[in-house]
NUKOLTI-573427 format. One line per field, with one value per atom (N, C-alpha, C): residue number from 1; residue in three letters; atom name; x, y, z. Coordinates in steps of 0.1 Angstrom, whole numbers, plus 2048, in hexadecimal, padded with zeros to 3 digits. Example, Ala and Ser with C-alpha at 12.3 -4.5 7.8 and 13.67 -1.06 7.14 Angstrom:
seq (1  1  1  2  2  2) .
type (ALA  ALA  ALA  SER  SER  SER) .
atom (N  CA  C  N  CA  C) .
X (884  87B  884  880  889  881) .
Y (7C7  7D3  7DF  7EA  7F5  800) .
Z (84E  84E  84E  847  847  84F) .
***
This chain:
seq (1  1  1  2  2  2  3  3  3  4  4  4  5  5  5  6  6  6  7  7  7  8  8  8  9  9  9  10  10  10  11  11  11  12  12  12  13  13  13  14  14  14  15  15  15  16  16  16  17  17  17  18  18  18  19  19  19  20  20  20  21  21  21  22  22  22  23  23  23  24  24  24  25  25  25  26  26  26  27  27  27  28  28  28  29  29  29  30  30  30  31  31  31  32  32  32  33  33  33  34  34  34  35  35  35  36  36  36  37  37  37  38  38  38  39  39  39  40  40  40  41  41  41  42  42  42  43  43  43  44  44  44  45  45  45  46  46  46  47  47  47  48  48  48  49  49  49  50  50  50  51  51  51  52  52  52  53  53  53  54  54  54  55  55  55  56  56  56  57  57  57  58  58  58  59  59  59  60  60  60  61  61  61  62  62  62  63  63  63  64  64  64  65  65  65  66  66  66  67  67  67  68  68  68  69  69  69  70  70  70  71  71  71  72  72  72  73  73  73  74  74  74  75  75  75  76  76  76  77  77  77  78  78  78  79  79  79  80  80  80  81  81  81  82  82  82  83  83  83  84  84  84  85  85  85  86  86  86  87  87  87  88  88  88  89  89  89  90  90  90  91  91  91  92  92  92  93  93  93  94  94  94  95  95  95  96  96  96  97  97  97  98  98  98  99  99  99  100  100  100  101  101  101  102  102  102  103  103  103  104  104  104  105  105  105  106  106  106  107  107  107  108  108  108  109  109  109  110  110  110  111  111  111  112  112  112  113  113  113  114  114  114  115  115  115  116  116  116  117  117  117  118  118  118  119  119  119  120  120  120  121  121  121  122  122  122  123  123  123  124  124  124  125  125  125  126  126  126  127  127  127  128  128  128  129  129  129  130  130  130  131  131  131  132  132  132  133  133  133  134  134  134  135  135  135  136  136  136  137  137  137  138  138  138  139  139  139  140  140  140  141  141  141  142  142  142  143  143  143  144  144  144  145  145  145  146  146  146  147  147  147  148  148  148  149  149  149  150  150  150  151  151  151  152  152  152  153  153  153  154  154  154  155  155  155  156  156  156  157  157  157  158  158  158  159  159  159  160  160  160  161  161  161  162  162  162  163  163  163  164  164  164  165  165  165  166  166  166  167  167  167  168  168  168  169  169  169  170  170  170  171  171  171  172  172  172  173  173  173  174  174  174  175  175  175  176  176  176  177  177  177  178  178  178  179  179  179  180  180  180  181  181  181) .
type (ASP  ASP  ASP  ALA  ALA  ALA  THR  THR  THR  GLY  GLY  GLY  ALA  ALA  ALA  GLY  GLY  GLY  PRO  PRO  PRO  SER  SER  SER  SER  SER  SER  ARG  ARG  ARG  ILE  ILE  ILE  PRO  PRO  PRO  ILE  ILE  ILE  ASP  ASP  ASP  SER  SER  SER  ILE  ILE  ILE  GLN  GLN  GLN  SER  SER  SER  VAL  VAL  VAL  ASP  ASP  ASP  LEU  LEU  LEU  ASP  ASP  ASP  LEU  LEU  LEU  ALA  ALA  ALA  GLY  GLY  GLY  TYR  TYR  TYR  SER  SER  SER  ALA  ALA  ALA  GLU  GLU  GLU  PHE  PHE  PHE  GLY  GLY  GLY  LYS  LYS  LYS  GLY  GLY  GLY  SER  SER  SER  GLY  GLY  GLY  GLY  GLY  GLY  VAL  VAL  VAL  VAL  VAL  VAL  ASN  ASN  ASN  VAL  VAL  VAL  HIS  HIS  HIS  SER  SER  SER  GLN  GLN  GLN  PHE  PHE  PHE  VAL  VAL  VAL  GLY  GLY  GLY  ASN  ASN  ASN  ARG  ARG  ARG  TYR  TYR  TYR  ARG  ARG  ARG  PHE  PHE  PHE  ASN  ASN  ASN  LEU  LEU  LEU  THR  THR  THR  ASP  ASP  ASP  PHE  PHE  PHE  ILE  ILE  ILE  PRO  PRO  PRO  GLY  GLY  GLY  PHE  PHE  PHE  ASN  ASN  ASN  PHE  PHE  PHE  PRO  PRO  PRO  ARG  ARG  ARG  LYS  LYS  LYS  THR  THR  THR  LEU  LEU  LEU  SER  SER  SER  ASP  ASP  ASP  PHE  PHE  PHE  SER  SER  SER  PRO  PRO  PRO  ARG  ARG  ARG  LEU  LEU  LEU  LEU  LEU  LEU  LEU  LEU  LEU  SER  SER  SER  GLY  GLY  GLY  PRO  PRO  PRO  ILE  ILE  ILE  ILE  ILE  ILE  GLN  GLN  GLN  GLY  GLY  GLY  LYS  LYS  LYS  LEU  LEU  LEU  TRP  TRP  TRP  PHE  PHE  PHE  MET  MET  MET  TYR  TYR  TYR  SER  SER  SER  GLY  GLY  GLY  SER  SER  SER  LEU  LEU  LEU  ARG  ARG  ARG  TYR  TYR  TYR  VAL  VAL  VAL  ARG  ARG  ARG  THR  THR  THR  PHE  PHE  PHE  ILE  ILE  ILE  ASP  ASP  ASP  ASP  ASP  ASP  LEU  LEU  LEU  PRO  PRO  PRO  GLU  GLU  GLU  HIS  HIS  HIS  GLN  GLN  GLN  ASN  ASN  ASN  ALA  ALA  ALA  GLN  GLN  GLN  ASN  ASN  ASN  GLU  GLU  GLU  THR  THR  THR  VAL  VAL  VAL  ALA  ALA  ALA  ASP  ASP  ASP  GLN  GLN  GLN  LEU  LEU  LEU  VAL  VAL  VAL  LYS  LYS  LYS  LEU  LEU  LEU  GLN  GLN  GLN  TRP  TRP  TRP  ASN  ASN  ASN  LEU  LEU  LEU  ARG  ARG  ARG  GLU  GLU  GLU  SER  SER  SER  HIS  HIS  HIS  VAL  VAL  VAL  ARG  ARG  ARG  THR  THR  THR  PHE  PHE  PHE  ASN  ASN  ASN  LEU  LEU  LEU  LEU  LEU  LEU  ASN  ASN  ASN  ASN  ASN  ASN  SER  SER  SER  GLU  GLU  GLU  TYR  TYR  TYR  TYR  TYR  TYR  GLY  GLY  GLY  ASN  ASN  ASN  THR  THR  THR  GLY  GLY  GLY  LEU  LEU  LEU  SER  SER  SER  VAL  VAL  VAL  LEU  LEU  LEU  ARG  ARG  ARG  PRO  PRO  PRO  GLU  GLU  GLU  ASP  ASP  ASP  THR  THR  THR  THR  THR  THR  THR  THR  THR  ASN  ASN  ASN  ALA  ALA  ALA  LEU  LEU  LEU  ARG  ARG  ARG  ARG  ARG  ARG  SER  SER  SER  THR  THR  THR  THR  THR  THR  ALA  ALA  ALA  ALA  ALA  ALA  VAL  VAL  VAL  SER  SER  SER  ASP  ASP  ASP  ARG  ARG  ARG  HIS  HIS  HIS  VAL  VAL  VAL  THR  THR  THR  ARG  ARG  ARG  ARG  ARG  ARG  THR  THR  THR  LEU  LEU  LEU  LEU  LEU  LEU  GLU  GLU  GLU  THR  THR  THR) .
atom (N  CA  C  N  CA  C  N  CA  C  N  CA  C  N  CA  C  N  CA  C  N  CA  C  N  CA  C  N  CA  C  N  CA  C  N  CA  C  N  CA  C  N  CA  C  N  CA  C  N  CA  C  N  CA  C  N  CA  C  N  CA  C  N  CA  C  N  CA  C  N  CA  C  N  CA  C  N  CA  C  N  CA  C  N  CA  C  N  CA  C  N  CA  C  N  CA  C  N  CA  C  N  CA  C  N  CA  C  N  CA  C  N  CA  C  N  CA  C  N  CA  C  N  CA  C  N  CA  C  N  CA  C  N  CA  C  N  CA  C  N  CA  C  N  CA  C  N  CA  C  N  CA  C  N  CA  C  N  CA  C  N  CA  C  N  CA  C  N  CA  C  N  CA  C  N  CA  C  N  CA  C  N  CA  C  N  CA  C  N  CA  C  N  CA  C  N  CA  C  N  CA  C  N  CA  C  N  CA  C  N  CA  C  N  CA  C  N  CA  C  N  CA  C  N  CA  C  N  CA  C  N  CA  C  N  CA  C  N  CA  C  N  CA  C  N  CA  C  N  CA  C  N  CA  C  N  CA  C  N  CA  C  N  CA  C  N  CA  C  N  CA  C  N  CA  C  N  CA  C  N  CA  C  N  CA  C  N  CA  C  N  CA  C  N  CA  C  N  CA  C  N  CA  C  N  CA  C  N  CA  C  N  CA  C  N  CA  C  N  CA  C  N  CA  C  N  CA  C  N  CA  C  N  CA  C  N  CA  C  N  CA  C  N  CA  C  N  CA  C  N  CA  C  N  CA  C  N  CA  C  N  CA  C  N  CA  C  N  CA  C  N  CA  C  N  CA  C  N  CA  C  N  CA  C  N  CA  C  N  CA  C  N  CA  C  N  CA  C  N  CA  C  N  CA  C  N  CA  C  N  CA  C  N  CA  C  N  CA  C  N  CA  C  N  CA  C  N  CA  C  N  CA  C  N  CA  C  N  CA  C  N  CA  C  N  CA  C  N  CA  C  N  CA  C  N  CA  C  N  CA  C  N  CA  C  N  CA  C  N  CA  C  N  CA  C  N  CA  C  N  CA  C  N  CA  C  N  CA  C  N  CA  C  N  CA  C  N  CA  C  N  CA  C  N  CA  C  N  CA  C  N  CA  C  N  CA  C  N  CA  C  N  CA  C  N  CA  C  N  CA  C  N  CA  C  N  CA  C  N  CA  C  N  CA  C  N  CA  C  N  CA  C  N  CA  C  N  CA  C  N  CA  C  N  CA  C  N  CA  C  N  CA  C  N  CA  C  N  CA  C  N  CA  C  N  CA  C  N  CA  C  N  CA  C  N  CA  C  N  CA  C  N  CA  C  N  CA  C  N  CA  C  N  CA  C  N  CA  C  N  CA  C  N  CA  C  N  CA  C  N  CA  C) .
X (B07  B0C  B06  B0E  B09  B02  B05  AFE  AF1  AED  AE0  AE0  AEC  AEC  AEE  AF1  AF4  AEE  AF3  AEE  AF1  AE8  AEB  AE4  AE8  AE2  ADF  AD4  AD0  ACE  AD5  AD5  ACB  AC2  AB9  AC1  ABE  AC6  AC6  ABC  ABC  AC5  ACA  AD2  AE1  AE4  AF2  AF8  B03  B0A  B14  B1C  B27  B2B  B31  B36  B44  B4D  B5B  B5D  B64  B67  B76  B7C  B8A  B8C  B93  B95  BA3  BAC  BB9  BC0  BC9  BD0  BC9  BBE  BB6  BBD  BB9  BC0  BBC  BC3  BC1  BB4  BAE  BA2  B97  B98  B8D  B90  B9A  B9C  BA4  BA2  BAA  BA1  B96  B8E  B96  B95  B9D  B95  B88  B80  B7E  B83  B81  B78  B76  B6E  B65  B58  B4F  B4B  B4E  B4C  B41  B35  B29  B28  B28  B27  B18  B12  B05  B06  AFB  AFA  AFE  B05  B07  AFA  AF8  AEC  AF0  AEA  AEE  AE4  AE5  ADD  AD0  ACD  AC1  AB8  AAB  AA1  A9F  A9F  A9D  A92  A8A  A7F  A7E  A7E  A7D  A75  A6A  A61  A61  A65  A66  A5E  A59  A51  A46  A3E  A33  A26  A25  A19  A1A  A11  A11  A0D  A12  A0D  A00  9F7  9EB  9E8  9E4  9E0  9D1  9CE  9C0  9B7  9BC  9B3  9B0  9B9  9B7  9B1  9B1  9AD  9B4  9C2  9CA  9D7  9DE  9EB  9F5  9FD  A07  A15  A19  A26  A26  A2F  A30  A3E  A46  A54  A57  A51  A54  A61  A68  A74  A72  A77  A75  A83  A86  A92  A8E  A91  A8F  A9C  AA0  AAC  AAC  AB4  AB6  ABB  ABC  AC1  AB7  ABB  AB3  AB7  AC4  ACA  AD4  AD1  AD8  AE7  AF0  AFE  B03  AFA  AFF  AFA  AED  AE7  ADE  AE1  AD9  AD3  AC9  AC3  AC1  AC0  ABC  AB4  AA9  AA1  AA0  AA3  AA1  A9A  A90  A89  A84  A84  A7F  A76  A6C  A63  A62  A61  A5E  A54  A49  A3E  A3B  A3B  A38  A2E  A23  A1A  A18  A1B  A1A  A10  A0A  A00  A03  A00  A02  9F4  9F2  9E5  9DF  9E7  9E2  9DE  9DE  9DA  9CC  9C5  9B8  9B9  9AF  9AE  9B0  9B7  9BA  9C4  9CA  9D5  9E0  9E0  9EA  9F3  9F4  9FB  A08  A13  A1F  A21  A27  A2A  A38  A3D  A4B  A4A  A4F  A4F  A5D  A64  A71  A71  A76  A77  A84  A8A  A97  A96  A9C  A9C  AA9  AAE  ABA  AB7  ABB  ABA  AC9  ACC  AD9  AD8  AE0  AE1  AF0  AF2  B00  B00  B09  B0A  B18  B19  B26  B27  B2E  B30  B38  B43  B4B  B50  B56  B5B  B64  B6B  B75  B70  B63  B5E  B50  B4F  B43  B3F  B33  B2D  B22  B22  B17  B11  B04  AFC  AF4  AF5  AED  AE6  AD9  AD1  ACB  ACE  AC9  AC0  AB4  AAB  AA7  AA8  AA4  A99  A8F  A85  A81  A7F  A7B  A70  A65  A5B  A58  A59  A55  A4A  A3F  A33  A31  A2E  A2C  A38  A43  A4F  A4F  A52  A52  A45  A3B  A2D  A2E  A28  A27  A1C  A1A  A0F  A12  A1F  A23  A25  A25  A27  A1C  A11  A05  A08  9FF  A01  A04  9FE  A00  A0F  A16  A24  A2E  A2A  A34  A38  A42  A48  A46  A46  A46  A53  A5A  A67  A66  A6B  A6C  A7B  A82  A8F  A8F  A95  A97  AA5  AAB  AB8  AB9  AC0  AC2  AD1  AD7  AE5  AE6  AED  AEF  AFE  B01  B10  B11  B1C  B20  B2E  B30  B3D  B41  B4D  B51  B5F  B5F  B6B  B6F  B7B  B80  B8E  B90  B9E  BA3  BAF  BB6  BC5  BCB  BD9  BDE  BD6  BD8  BD8  BD1  BCF  BC1  BBD  BAF  BAD  BA4  BA1  B93  B91  B84  B81  B75  B70  B62) .
Y (91F  911  90A  905  8FF  8F2  8EB  8DE  8E0  8EC  8EE  8E9  8E5  8E0  8EB  8F7  902  90F  91A  927  92A  931  935  942  94A  957  957  95D  95F  96E  973  981  983  98C  98F  992  98B  98C  99A  9A2  9AF  9B9  9B6  9BE  9BC  9B1  9AE  9B5  9BC  9C3  9BA  9B3  9AA  9A0  995  98A  987  987  983  975  96D  95F  95D  95B  959  94A  942  934  932  93B  93A  948  94A  956  962  960  96C  972  97E  985  980  984  980  985  98F  995  98B  980  976  96A  96A  95F  953  948  93C  932  935  92C  925  918  911  90F  911  90E  91A  925  931  93B  946  952  957  959  95F  96C  977  985  98B  98D  992  9A1  9AA  9B8  9BC  9C3  9C9  9D5  9D9  9E4  9F1  9FA  A07  A0F  A16  A1E  A2C  A31  A3E  A49  A54  A60  A60  A55  A54  A4A  A4D  A43  A38  A2C  A20  A17  A12  A09  9FE  9F2  9E6  9DC  9D8  9CD  9C2  9B6  9AB  99F  998  98C  98D  998  99A  994  98D  986  978  973  966  95B  94F  943  93E  939  934  926  91D  90F  90F  910  911  905  8F8  8ED  8ED  8F2  8F2  900  90A  917  91D  91D  922  927  930  935  92A  928  91D  922  92E  933  942  948  957  95A  962  965  973  97D  98B  990  99A  9A0  9AF  9B6  9C4  9CB  9D6  9DD  9EC  9F3  A01  A07  A12  A18  A27  A2F  A3D  A45  A52  A5A  A5D  A5D  A63  A72  A74  A82  A82  A8A  A8A  A8C  A82  A83  A7F  A7B  A78  A6B  A67  A5B  A55  A48  A40  A33  A2E  A22  A18  A0B  A01  9F7  9F3  9E7  9DE  9D1  9C7  9BB  9B6  9AB  9A1  994  98A  980  97B  971  966  95A  94E  946  944  93B  931  924  919  910  90C  903  8F7  8EB  8DF  8D6  8CD  8C4  8B6  8AC  89E  899  896  892  886  87C  86F  870  87B  87D  884  882  888  898  89E  8AD  8B3  8BE  8C5  8BD  8B3  8AC  8A9  8B0  8AD  8B9  8C3  8CF  8D1  8D5  8D9  8E8  8EF  8FE  900  90A  90F  91E  925  934  938  93F  944  953  95B  96A  96E  978  97D  98D  994  9A2  9A8  9B2  9B9  9C8  9CE  9DD  9E2  9EC  9F2  A01  A07  A15  A19  A23  A28  A37  A3A  A47  A4D  A57  A5E  A69  A66  A70  A7C  A79  A82  A7B  A82  A7C  A71  A71  A67  A5D  A5E  A55  A50  A43  A3D  A32  A32  A27  A20  A13  A0B  A02  A01  9F8  9EE  9E1  9D7  9CE  9CB  9C2  9B8  9AB  9A0  997  995  98C  981  975  969  961  95C  954  949  93D  931  92A  926  91D  912  906  8FA  8F3  8F2  8EB  8DD  8D3  8C5  8C0  8C2  8BC  8AD  8A7  899  893  89B  896  88D  881  878  86E  865  85B  852  84F  846  84E  85B  863  86E  86B  874  881  88A  897  896  88D  88C  888  883  87E  888  893  89C  8A6  8AE  8B8  8C6  8D0  8DE  8E3  8EC  8F1  900  907  916  91A  921  926  935  93C  94B  94F  958  95E  96C  973  982  984  98C  990  99F  9A5  9B3  9B6  9C0  9C4  9D3  9D8  9E6  9E7  9EF  9F1  A00  A03  A11  A12  A1B  A1E  A2C  A2E  A3C  A3D  A48  A4B  A56  A54  A5E  A5D  A68  A69  A5F  A5D  A54  A45  A43  A35  A32  A26  A22  A19  A1C  A14  A0F  A02  9FC  9F2  9F3  9E9  9E5) .
Z (ABC  ABB  AAF  AA6  A9A  A9C  AA7  AAA  AB0  AB5  ABB  ACA  ACF  ADD  AE7  AE3  AED  AE8  AEE  AEA  ADB  AD5  AC7  AC5  ABB  AB8  AA9  AA6  A98  A96  A8C  A89  A7D  A7E  A73  A66  A5B  A4F  A4A  A4B  A45  A4D  A59  A60  A5D  A56  A53  A47  A49  A3E  A37  A40  A3A  A45  A40  A48  A45  A4F  A4D  A53  A4C  A51  A51  A5D  A5F  A63  A5B  A5F  A66  A64  A6A  A6A  A74  A74  A79  A80  A85  A92  A95  A9F  AAD  AB7  AC5  ACB  AC5  ACA  ACA  AC2  AC1  ACA  AD2  ADB  AD5  ADB  AD7  AD0  AC9  AC2  AB7  AB6  AAB  A9F  A9F  A93  A89  A8D  A84  A8B  A84  A89  A7E  A82  A79  A7F  A78  A7D  A74  A7A  A73  A77  A6C  A6E  A6A  A74  A71  A69  A63  A5A  A61  A5A  A5F  A5F  A6A  A6C  A68  A5D  A58  A5A  A54  A56  A4D  A46  A3F  A46  A46  A4B  A41  A46  A3D  A43  A39  A3D  A33  A37  A2E  A34  A2D  A32  A27  A2A  A20  A24  A1B  A1D  A27  A25  A2F  A2B  A20  A1C  A21  A29  A2F  A25  A27  A1F  A25  A1D  A22  A1D  A26  A23  A20  A13  A0F  A13  A12  A16  A25  A2D  A3B  A40  A37  A3A  A46  A45  A50  A4B  A53  A4F  A50  A46  A45  A48  A43  A45  A44  A4B  A4B  A50  A48  A4B  A48  A4E  A4B  A51  A4B  A50  A50  A5A  A5B  A5F  A58  A5B  A5C  A67  A69  A6E  A68  A6D  A69  A71  A6E  A79  A78  A83  A8D  A9A  AA4  AA6  AA6  AA6  A9A  A90  A84  A86  A81  A83  A90  A99  AA7  AAD  AAA  AB0  AA6  AA4  A9A  AA0  A9A  A9E  A92  A95  A8B  A92  A8C  A91  A86  A88  A7E  A85  A7F  A85  A7A  A7D  A74  A7C  A75  A7B  A71  A76  A6E  A75  A6E  A74  A69  A6D  A64  A6B  A65  A6A  A60  A65  A5C  A62  A59  A5D  A59  A61  A5E  A5A  A4D  A48  A4E  A53  A57  A66  A6C  A7A  A7B  A86  A88  A87  A82  A82  A90  A92  A9E  AA7  AA1  AA8  A9E  A93  A89  A85  A8D  A89  A91  A8A  A90  A8D  A97  A95  A97  A90  A93  A92  A9D  A9D  AA1  A99  A9C  A9A  AA4  AA2  AA6  A9F  AA1  AA0  AAA  AA9  AAD  AA6  AA9  AAA  AB5  AB7  AB9  AB1  AB2  AB3  ABC  ABE  ABC  AB4  AB3  AB6  AC0  AC5  AC3  ABC  ABA  AC4  ACF  ADA  AD5  ACD  AC6  AB9  AB0  AA4  AA6  AB1  AB5  ABF  AC3  ACE  ACA  AC7  AC2  ACC  AD0  AD9  AD2  AD2  ACB  AD5  AD5  ADD  AD4  AD7  AD0  AD9  AD5  ADD  AD3  AD4  ACC  AD4  ACF  AD5  ACC  AD0  AC8  AD0  AC9  ACF  AC6  ACB  AC3  ACA  AC3  AC9  ABF  AC3  ABB  AC2  ABB  AC1  ABB  AC3  ABE  AB7  ABC  AB5  AB5  AA9  AA8  AA4  AA2  A9E  A92  A93  A87  A8A  A80  A81  A8D  A8F  A9A  AA8  AA7  AB3  AB4  ABA  ABA  AC3  AC2  AC8  AD7  ADE  AED  AF0  AE7  AEA  AE5  ADE  AD9  AE4  AE0  AE9  AE3  AEC  AE8  AED  AE6  AEA  AE8  AF2  AF2  AF6  AEE  AF1  AEE  AF8  AF6  AFA  AF3  AF7  AF4  AFC  AFA  AFC  AF2  AF3  AF2  AFB  AFB  AF9  AF2  AF0  AF0  AF5  AF5  AEF  AE6  AE0  AE2  AE6  AE8  AE0  AD6  ACE  AD0  AD4  AD7  AD1  ACA  AC4  ACC  AD2  AD9  AD6  AD3  ACF  AC5  ABA  AAF  AB4  ABF  AC4  AC5  ABF  AC0  ACC  AD5  AE1  ADF  AE0  ADD  AE8  AEE  AF8  AF4) .
***
């Protein structure tokens, strides 16, 4: 949900291969949505092992002698059984800590921690039969939201949101017909 009022999902950026945007004339498989369709394709999991670690060095607030921001991303993928079963794990973390200088020490910090994880398994039962499993986990924590000189720490709120999405896709070709659920 783009307004933040309802459920939403964040897919780790390293796991995305392509994005399709259809504003009109899209097929019935996407339902009756009038605003358009965004179709996000995760990376193909192949027969080579891949490892990617990005932004793993944290930012440091030297005057306060504390960690100020940290946003590492990790991608692992490869075969479990060569040519038959593959896995992919993609995760990202964002930690940001800000301070309000005009407030007393130990009552002037705001935290934001956001974590996203995607696990994908692709299983080729036969050349004409592919099953895919996806598990997406999102977590957000906001500490001392709204902290300011006019709104001290005792009046702020902490927010925690978590969501998990699971998906199974089964594609089977039989007699020149593709069946997909």
